[in-house]
C-alpha positions as CSV (number, residue, x, y, z in Angstrom):
1,M,40.4,124.4,170.6
2,R,38.2,123.2,167.8
3,T,39.3,120.2,165.8
4,P,39.6,122.1,162.4
5,Q,41.8,124.7,163.9
6,L,44.0,122.1,165.6
7,F,44.5,120.3,162.3
8,T,45.4,123.5,160.5
9,L,48.0,124.3,163.2
10,L,49.6,120.9,163.0
11,V,49.9,121.2,159.2
12,F,51.5,124.6,159.5
13,L,54.0,123.4,162.1
14,A,55.0,120.4,159.8
15,V,55.6,122.7,156.8
16,V,57.8,125.0,158.9
17,S,59.8,122.1,160.2
18,C,60.5,120.8,156.8
19,Q,61.7,124.2,155.5
20,N,64.1,124.5,158.4
21,K,65.8,121.2,157.6
22,K,68.9,121.5,155.6
23,E,69.0,119.5,152.5
24,T,72.4,118.1,151.6
25,F,73.4,116.8,148.1
26,E,76.6,114.9,147.5
27,E,78.3,116.1,144.3
28,P,79.5,113.3,142.0
29,D,83.3,112.7,141.7
30,V,83.9,113.4,138.0
31,E,87.4,111.9,138.0
32,S,86.1,108.7,139.6
33,L,83.4,108.4,137.0
34,R,85.9,109.1,134.3
35,A,88.2,106.4,135.6
36,E,85.3,103.9,135.6
37,V,84.6,104.4,131.8
38,K,86.6,102.0,129.7
39,P,89.0,103.9,127.3
40,T,88.0,103.8,123.6
41,E,90.4,101.8,121.5
42,V,91.7,103.8,118.5
43,L,94.1,103.6,115.6
44,T,96.4,106.5,115.1
45,A,98.6,108.0,112.4
46,I,101.4,110.5,112.3
47,A,100.8,113.9,110.8
48,Q,103.6,114.6,108.4
49,Q,105.0,117.7,106.7
50,K,105.4,116.6,103.1
51,D,104.2,117.1,99.5
52,F,100.5,116.5,99.0
53,E,99.7,114.2,96.1
54,L,96.6,114.8,94.0
55,R,95.5,111.4,92.7
56,V,94.0,111.1,89.3
57,N,92.0,107.9,88.7
58,A,92.0,106.1,85.3
59,S,91.1,102.8,83.8
60,G,92.0,101.0,80.6
61,I,93.5,97.9,78.9
62,L,97.0,96.6,78.9
63,S,98.8,96.3,75.5
64,A,102.3,95.6,74.2
65,A,104.4,98.7,73.4
66,Q,106.4,96.5,71.0
67,E,104.2,94.1,69.0
68,V,104.4,93.0,65.3
69,Q,102.3,90.9,63.0
70,V,104.2,88.1,61.4
71,T,103.2,87.5,57.8
72,F,104.4,85.4,54.8
73,Q,105.2,87.5,51.7
74,T,103.7,84.8,49.5
75,G,101.1,82.1,49.7
76,G,101.3,78.3,49.8
77,Y,101.0,75.2,51.9
78,L,102.4,75.3,55.5
79,Q,105.1,72.7,55.4
80,E,106.8,73.4,58.7
81,L,105.5,75.1,61.9
82,N,108.0,75.4,64.6
83,I,106.1,77.6,67.1
84,K,103.0,77.5,69.4
85,N,101.1,80.2,71.4
86,G,103.0,81.4,74.4
87,Q,106.4,80.3,73.1
88,R,109.4,82.6,73.5
89,V,111.3,83.2,70.3
90,T,114.4,85.2,69.4
91,A,114.9,87.6,66.5
92,G,115.9,85.7,63.4
93,Q,114.6,82.3,64.5
94,V,112.8,80.3,61.8
95,L,109.1,80.2,62.8
96,A,107.6,78.4,59.8
97,Q,108.2,77.4,56.1
98,L,106.0,77.0,53.1
99,E,106.3,74.1,50.6
100,N,108.9,75.6,48.3
101,S,110.0,73.0,45.8
102,K,109.1,75.3,42.9
103,E,111.2,78.1,44.3
104,V,114.1,75.8,44.8
105,L,113.9,74.6,41.2
106,A,113.6,78.2,40.0
107,L,116.8,79.1,41.8
108,E,118.6,76.1,40.3
109,R,117.4,77.1,36.8
110,A,118.6,80.7,37.3
111,K,122.0,79.5,38.4
112,A,122.3,77.3,35.4
113,S,121.4,80.1,33.1
114,Y,124.0,82.3,34.8
115,A,126.6,79.6,34.3
116,S,125.9,79.4,30.6
117,S,126.0,83.1,30.1
118,K,129.3,83.3,32.1
119,V,130.9,80.8,29.7
120,N,130.0,82.8,26.7
121,Y,131.2,86.0,28.4
122,D,134.5,84.4,29.3
123,N,135.1,83.2,25.7
124,D,134.4,86.6,24.2
125,S,136.6,88.3,26.8
126,I,139.6,86.2,25.9
127,S,139.6,87.4,22.3
128,F,140.2,91.0,23.4
129,G,143.3,90.2,25.4
130,S,144.9,93.2,27.1
131,S,142.7,95.6,25.2
132,L,139.7,94.6,27.3
133,T,138.4,97.8,28.9
134,Q,135.5,98.3,31.4
135,V,133.3,99.5,28.6
136,I,133.9,96.4,26.6
137,R,133.3,94.2,29.7
138,D,129.9,95.9,30.3
139,N,129.0,95.4,26.6
140,L,129.9,91.7,26.7
141,R,128.0,91.1,29.9
142,A,124.9,92.6,28.3
143,K,125.4,90.8,25.0
144,N,125.8,87.4,26.7
145,G,122.8,87.8,29.1
146,L,125.0,87.8,32.2
147,V,123.3,90.9,33.6
148,N,119.8,89.3,33.3
149,A,121.1,86.0,34.6
150,E,122.4,87.7,37.8
151,I,119.1,89.5,38.3
152,A,117.2,86.2,37.8
153,I,119.3,84.6,40.6
154,K,118.5,87.4,43.0
155,E,114.8,87.2,42.2
156,A,114.8,83.4,42.6
157,Q,116.7,83.7,45.9
158,L,114.1,86.3,47.1
159,N,111.2,84.1,46.2
160,L,112.8,81.2,48.1
161,Y,113.5,83.4,51.1
162,N,109.9,84.5,51.2
163,T,108.7,80.9,51.8
164,I,110.7,80.9,55.1
165,L,109.3,83.0,58.0
166,E,111.7,84.4,60.6
167,A,110.9,86.2,63.9
168,P,111.4,90.0,63.3
169,I,111.8,90.6,67.1
170,S,112.4,88.6,70.2
171,G,109.3,88.0,72.3
172,I,106.3,85.8,72.9
173,V,104.1,84.2,70.2
174,T,100.4,85.0,70.4
175,A,97.3,84.8,68.1
176,L,98.6,81.8,66.2
177,E,95.6,79.9,64.6
178,Q,97.2,78.1,61.7
179,Q,98.5,74.5,61.7
180,K,100.9,72.5,59.6
181,G,99.4,71.6,56.2
182,N,97.1,74.6,55.9
183,L,97.0,76.7,52.8
184,V,98.1,80.2,53.9
185,N,98.3,83.5,52.1
186,S,99.5,86.9,53.0
187,D,97.4,87.1,56.2
188,A,99.2,87.3,59.5
189,L,100.4,83.9,60.8
190,C,100.7,85.2,64.4
191,K,101.8,88.1,66.5
192,I,105.0,88.5,68.6
193,Y,105.1,90.9,71.5
194,N,107.8,92.0,73.9
195,P,106.6,91.0,77.4
196,N,109.0,93.4,79.0
197,S,107.4,96.4,77.4
198,L,103.7,96.7,78.4
199,V,101.6,99.9,78.6
200,L,98.2,100.7,80.0
201,T,96.2,102.8,77.6
202,A,93.7,104.5,79.9
203,K,91.2,107.4,79.9
204,V,90.8,110.2,82.5
205,L,88.3,113.0,82.8
206,E,89.1,116.1,80.8
207,S,88.9,118.1,84.1
208,D,92.0,116.2,85.2
209,Y,94.0,116.9,82.1
210,A,95.5,120.2,83.4
211,H,97.2,118.3,86.3
212,L,98.9,115.8,84.1
213,K,102.4,115.8,82.4
214,T,104.7,113.1,81.2
215,G,107.1,111.6,83.7
216,L,104.6,111.4,86.5
217,K,104.5,108.1,88.5
218,A,101.4,106.0,88.7
219,D,100.2,102.8,90.5
220,I,98.6,100.1,88.3
221,Y,95.9,97.7,89.8
222,P,95.2,94.8,87.4
223,L,91.8,93.3,88.0
224,A,93.4,89.8,87.7
225,F,95.7,90.5,90.6
226,R,93.7,92.1,93.5
227,D,96.7,92.0,95.9
228,K,99.3,93.3,93.5
229,V,100.3,96.9,92.6
230,F,102.6,97.7,89.7
231,S,104.5,100.9,89.3
232,S,104.5,102.8,86.0
233,T,105.4,106.1,84.4
234,L,103.2,108.4,82.3
235,V,104.8,108.4,78.9
236,E,102.1,109.9,76.6
237,I,99.1,112.1,76.7
238,D,96.7,112.5,73.8
239,P,96.0,116.2,73.5
240,S,92.4,115.7,72.4
241,V,89.1,115.0,74.2
242,D,86.7,112.3,72.9
243,E,83.0,112.5,72.6
244,N,82.6,111.3,76.2
245,G,84.8,114.0,77.6
246,M,87.7,111.7,78.2
247,V,91.5,112.1,77.5
248,S,93.6,109.1,76.6
249,L,97.0,108.5,78.1
250,K,99.6,105.8,78.2
251,L,101.4,104.5,81.3
252,K,104.5,102.3,80.8
253,I,104.8,99.6,83.4
254,D,108.2,99.4,85.0
255,N,108.2,95.6,85.7
256,P,105.2,93.9,84.0
257,Q,106.2,90.4,85.0
258,G,103.0,88.2,85.1
259,L,100.9,90.7,83.1
260,L,99.4,90.0,79.7
261,P,98.2,92.2,76.9
262,G,94.4,92.7,77.0
263,M,94.1,92.7,80.8
264,N,91.9,95.3,82.4
265,A,93.4,97.5,85.0
266,N,92.8,100.7,87.1
267,A,95.5,103.3,87.6
268,V,96.1,106.1,90.1
269,V,98.4,108.9,88.7
270,R,100.2,110.7,91.5
271,V,100.4,114.5,91.0
272,P,102.6,116.3,93.6
273,Q,101.2,119.5,94.9
274,N,102.4,122.0,97.6
275,E,104.0,120.8,100.8
276,N,101.8,120.8,103.9
277,I,100.7,118.8,106.9
278,I,99.2,115.5,105.5
279,V,97.0,113.1,107.4
280,P,94.8,110.1,106.5
281,R,91.3,111.1,105.4
282,E,89.8,109.0,108.2
283,A,91.2,111.5,110.7
284,L,88.8,114.2,109.7
285,V,85.3,114.4,111.4
286,M,82.7,117.1,111.3
287,K,81.5,118.7,114.5
288,S,78.8,121.4,114.4
289,G,79.6,122.0,110.8
290,R,83.3,122.5,111.4
291,S,86.3,120.3,110.5
292,V,87.8,118.6,113.6
293,I,90.8,116.2,114.1
294,F,91.4,114.5,117.4
295,T,95.0,114.2,118.5
296,L,96.3,111.7,121.1
297,E,98.0,113.4,124.1
298,D,98.8,111.6,127.3
299,G,96.1,109.0,126.8
300,L,93.4,111.7,126.1
301,A,91.7,112.7,122.9
302,K,92.2,116.4,122.2
303,W,89.7,118.2,120.0
304,K,91.5,120.4,117.3
305,Y,89.7,122.6,114.9
306,V,91.6,122.5,111.6
307,E,91.6,124.2,108.2
308,T,91.8,121.6,105.4
309,G,92.9,121.9,101.8
310,M,92.9,119.3,99.0
311,D,91.5,115.8,99.4
312,N,92.6,112.9,97.2
313,G,90.3,110.3,98.7
314,V,93.1,108.8,100.7
315,E,94.8,111.7,102.4
316,I,93.8,115.3,103.2
317,E,95.9,118.5,103.3
318,V,95.8,120.4,106.7
319,K,96.7,124.0,106.3
320,D,96.2,125.0,109.9
321,G,95.5,123.4,113.3
322,L,98.1,120.6,113.4
323,K,101.9,120.4,113.4
324,D,104.4,117.9,112.0
325,G,104.6,114.8,114.2
326,D,101.2,115.1,115.9
327,I,99.5,111.8,116.6
328,V,96.1,111.8,115.1
329,I,93.2,109.4,115.7
330,V,91.8,107.7,112.6
331,S,89.3,105.3,114.0
332,N,86.3,105.4,116.5
333,N,86.6,109.2,116.4
334,M,83.0,110.0,115.3
335,Q,81.6,110.0,118.9
336,L,84.7,111.1,120.8
337,A,84.6,114.1,123.1
338,H,87.4,116.4,124.2
339,D,89.6,114.9,126.9
340,A,88.0,111.4,126.4
341,R,90.2,108.6,127.5
342,V,91.5,106.5,124.6
343,K,93.8,103.6,124.2
344,Q,96.1,103.3,121.2
345,V,96.0,99.8,119.8
346,S,99.1,98.1,118.6
347,N,98.4,98.2,114.9
348,S,98.8,101.9,114.4
349,V,99.1,103.2,110.9
350,E,101.1,105.9,109.2
351,S,100.1,108.5,106.7
352,N,100.8,107.1,103.2
353,N,103.9,108.2,101.4
């Protein structure tokens, strides 16, 4: 046999031999591979059947609901000053006094004039004896200047009283700039405000106006206290829109201890809506353009398509796809797959109340 023919025969036999061999492939053990993958640590929350709260954001400045300017009714030199800024005072307490020697002297003169008129009146009255009627008494009082003397005393007493300044309400002194010896006039000496009655005057978008009504509860977040939240009640809504499309409202703080007028603060007004399943906003992820929430069941992440409703930035309303009490995954859920092994860490969270 010629060499080329022999070579061709050998190649043919080799190919046929390879085709007759059975190829075997070992299929991977999926469960074994799954067991080797470390579970994803996740935070969870409880889906709750409750009222959904629409949250309306606002910002503004704190002010005193009860505040008065304290002002002398007359001018003069400040002889006594018994207060300082930040001092607590009670209603009726003497705050300051002007130099009032002229007013004291005027009152003494008025009293002396009254005494002289009274003597003349008494002498004239005696001569009438038992025939002294009320008409005669009135005539004698006018004749002897007793009526004018009594008016002069009241006027002098008022002028003297106006040199003494008393606290019209109980509260805290603020905006005091005068000092003893200064010449003051009818300008305000200071202000007094009630520290137990503070309000936040804030503005909201006009689009939020339809959701608001007095009596709603709100959380106050003062910029000066990052870690504190103060509860409040919506007490007033201004039914007008300003040039910037904002509506003004007032929130009365329930316990304003530690707060001061003039502080800046943010507020979140809570507006209850319909009852539904509520979960934290972090539970929602988008898969192929659809809303998905993963639930935790027997150590596995279960992919659930859901129909969502309103979103307040903190929680979302779930209209379909979950039930009350479901454990939902709220962290590390962007890359989860259905039936992925997960581990619930100890610091689980609950849906906000």
